[in-house]
N, C-alpha and C positions, 0 to 999 in steps of 0.2 A: 504494500500500500504506500501511497505517497507520504512524505514527511509533513507532519501537521505543525501548526504554528507554535504551540507551546513546547513542542519537542526541540525546536531549534534553540529556544531560550536555555533549556537545560543543557544542551550540547555546548553552547557558548560559555557556560559557567563551569563545565567540568574540566579538571586539570588533565590535559591530554597526555602530559609526560608520564602519568601513572598508568595509562591505558595500554600502550604498545610502543615498541621500538621499531622503526622502519628504516631500512637502508636501501639505497640504490634505486628508489623510486624517483619520479621526476621532481626535482627541487623547484622548478618553475611552475609546476602544475599544468604544463601544456600537454602532457601525455603524448600519444601517438599522432595527434592531430593538432594543427595550430589554430589560433583563435578564428581566423577567417574561415577555415574549413569547418570548424565547429558551428559557426553561425550559418554557413551554407547548408550543412547537414541538418541543423535545427529547422531551417526553413522547409526542407523536404519533409521532415517528420511532422511538423505542424499541419501541413496540407494533407499528409497521409492520414493523420488522426482525424482531421475534419471530414475527409472523404469517407472514411470508414464509419464515422459517427452518423453520417447522412444515410448510410446504406443499411443500418441495423436498427432494431427496435430499442428505444431508450429505456424500456422497462425490463430488459433482459438482465438477469443476475450476472455479476462479474465474479466468477469462482475464485480468481486469484486475489481479489480485494474484498472479502466478505466484511460487512453485509451489503456492500454497495451494489446498486444497479448501474446500468450504463450511464443514465443521466447523472448519477452521483459522481461517477468517475470523470465525466466531462466537466462538471461543475468544478471539481477539485483542480483539474489541470488548468482550466481557464483562469481560475482565481490565482493559482500559483504563478502562472505567466504574468499576470498583472501585478502581483506582489513583487516578483523578481524585477520587473520593469521599474517599479517605483524605487526599489533599493538601489539599482544601478544608476538610475537617473539622478538620484540624490547622493550617490556614492556614500551610502549610509555608514557611519562609523560604529553603529551598534544596531542590534536587531530592532526592527520596527514590526510590531505584531500586525498581522494581516487585518485583524479586527479594527485597527486604528485607521484604516484607509477608507472605510465607509463604502466598500464595493457592493454593488447590487448587480447580480448576474443577469437579470432580465430573462429573455428567452435563451435557453441553452441549446444551441444547435451548431452546425458546422461553421456558419458565418460568425457567430460569437467567438468561437475558438480562433478563427482566422484573424479577427480584429485584435484580440488580445495578443496573439502570437506575432502579428506584424508590428504592433507597437513595441513589443519586447525586442524584436529583431532590429528595429530602427535605433532604439536606445543603445543596444549592445554595439552595433556597428559604428555609432557616433562616439562611443566611449573609448578611452585608452585602456587596453586590456591589462596594462601594468599598473594602473592606478590602484592604490590601496583602498580597501573597504572591508566591511564586516562580511563574514560568511560563517555558516555553522561548521564548515569543514576545515581541512588543513591549510588550504590556500586562501589567504586573506587579500585577494585582488579581484578586480572586475572579471578577469578570465575564469575565475571559479564559476561564475554564473552562466557564461556561455556553455561551458562544459556540463554543468549540473542540469541546466534546462534541456540541453540536447538529450541527455540520458534519462531524465525524468519523463520527457515526451516519448522517447523511444520505448521505454519499458511500459508506460501506460498505453502506448499504441498496441503493444503485445497483449496487454490486459483486454483491450477493446476487441482485438481480433479473436482471442480465445473465447470471450463472451459470445461472439458471433459465430463460433464454430469454425474459425479460420486457423491456419497454421502460420504463426509469425516467423519471419525471417529477416535478418539484418545484413547490411553490408559488412563484410568481414573486418574492414578497417575500423568502422564505427563500433562494431561489437568488441573489438580488442581494446579500444579506448574506454568503452563502458566497463570492461573488466578492470583496467587500470584505475579508473576513477573510483569504482566500488572498493577496491582494495586500499587505495590511498586514503579514503575517507572513513574506512570501517572503524578505526579507533575512535574517531570523533563522534560516531553514531552511538556509542555505548550509552549515552545519557537517555536516549529515547528508545534504544533497543538493549535493555539491561543484560540480555543473554550474551552480548558481545564481551562483556567483562569476564565471562566464564571461559573464554578461549585461552586456556592455560594448559600446560602439560609439562613434560620432562624432556624436552628437546626433540619431540617427534616432528617430522617434516612431511608436508603434503604438497605435491606439485600439480599445478594446473597447466596443461599444454594445449594451446590453440594451434592445431597442426596445419590449418590452412593459411596461417599468416606467420608461421615459424616464431611464435612467441611463447614464453613460459614464465610462470610466477611460482615462487616457492614460499609457503607459509610454514613457519616453525613456531611451535608452542613451547613457552618457557613457564616456570612457576609463577612469574609475576608479570608477564607480558607476552605478546606475540610479535613476530617479526615477519615482514613481507619483503621479498627481494625479487628482482628480475632473474631469470635463468632457472635451470633445473639443478637437481642434486640427487644423490643416492637417498631417496626418500622412502618412508614407510608406505606411502600410497601415492598413486598418480592417477589423475583424471585427464583424459585426452579426448579431443574432438574438435569440430569446427568452432570458431570463436562465437558465432551466433548461439550455438547450443550451450556452450559454457556460460555465456552471459545470462541466458534464460535460467540456467541451473543455479548460478550464484545468486541471482535475484529471486530465486525460489518461485519462478513462474512455471517451471516444469519440475516434476518429481525426478529423483535419481533414476528410477526405473524407466521413465519416459523421456529421458534427456537425450538419448541416442549418442551417448559418450562411452568410452572404454575405460574401465577401472582396473588397475593392477595394484596388488598389495592389499593393505588393510581397508576393507570396506567400512569397518566400524569407525575408523578415523575420519573417513569421508563423511559418514553419517553425523559424527560429532561436530565436525566443522559446519555442515549445513544447518544443523539444529541450533547452533549458537551464533550464526552470522546473519540471521534474517533481519532485515531493516523494517522499521515501522511498527 
């Protein structure tokens, strides 16, 4: 499910240094895509979401975001786009609750999604991606929001498609960046996803391999932290598959059994990771 407004407040107050140690991830927060490419991909995803919304019944249940129906999902995404636009336009130094903006959604349809999305895109493209500002995640710059809104929209597009009985698929480069962003911000999400704080162990490592883009990420569990690094190692477990399927699995939009990925080593370690890394 999407990240709700009170959740970001708790994330901003949590001492991140006690949550996890991360090495070799992108210090600039740019990931595998630069700011311009993220904005361009966000534009595609906004239109994709709007078109799909127009094609399915708004009363359908969204099984990946219970208890929402399609209309609830669309309202959430449209409001989040407008909230992010406000934050970037003002380069907010601290969190501004969405409730303070006085937003009224009106008719929730594809056109409403496009209007909010286009406003967000214009504000992002007019902004300096290096400008400092508040975010709930690790990267405290404007560029956090182009990336976050891209993957917020991407994942909720998959929610919409699954609700409509469709099979979501992502561009491999975008999916790899979604995995990057998920792992880079996972520690910061512990405030609104308390299970993340239980990602602890005795040095066990788990590798995720996106075999269609030649990318790998290693997660290692320690008694007081977890560590994320690029690359693979001699791990206790490995999950391999296309970046799109890995992204859907890590975001818990598909089950392990239905993810169409290959698992080697300890499946119980994979289950443990997935059970304690769900956002929202």
